[in-house]
C-alpha positions in Angstrom: 105.7 94.5 103.0 107.2 94.0 106.5 107.4 91.1 108.8 106.7 92.2 112.3 107.5 90.8 115.7 110.6 89.9 117.6 111.6 90.3 121.2 109.9 93.2 122.9 107.5 93.9 120.0 104.4 95.8 120.8 101.3 97.2 119.1 99.3 100.3 119.8 96.7 102.3 118.0 97.6 105.5 116.2 95.5 108.0 114.3 94.9 107.3 110.5 96.7 110.6 109.7 99.8 109.6 111.7 99.6 106.1 110.0 99.6 107.7 106.5 102.5 110.0 107.4 104.5 107.1 108.8 103.8 105.0 105.7 104.9 107.8 103.4 108.1 108.3 105.3 108.9 104.5 105.3 107.9 104.3 101.6 110.3 107.1 100.7 113.1 105.6 102.7 112.7 102.2 101.0 112.4 103.7 97.5 115.2 102.3 95.3 115.9 99.2 97.4 115.7 95.9 95.5 112.8 93.5 96.1 113.5 91.3 99.1 116.0 93.7 100.7 116.1 93.4 104.5 115.8 96.5 106.6 115.7 97.2 110.3 113.4 99.9 111.7 114.3 101.2 115.1 111.8 103.4 116.9 113.3 105.6 119.6 111.7 108.2 121.9 
């Protein structure tokens, strides 16, 4: 679904529960977008 990477990209492990919650949140936010639509996800602390 998403292409990852870019300057400063990083990966770290998260719990399966957090992963499911994040996936549901992103899925809901993307609902209704046409196939191939580009989005930017910014993670801030």
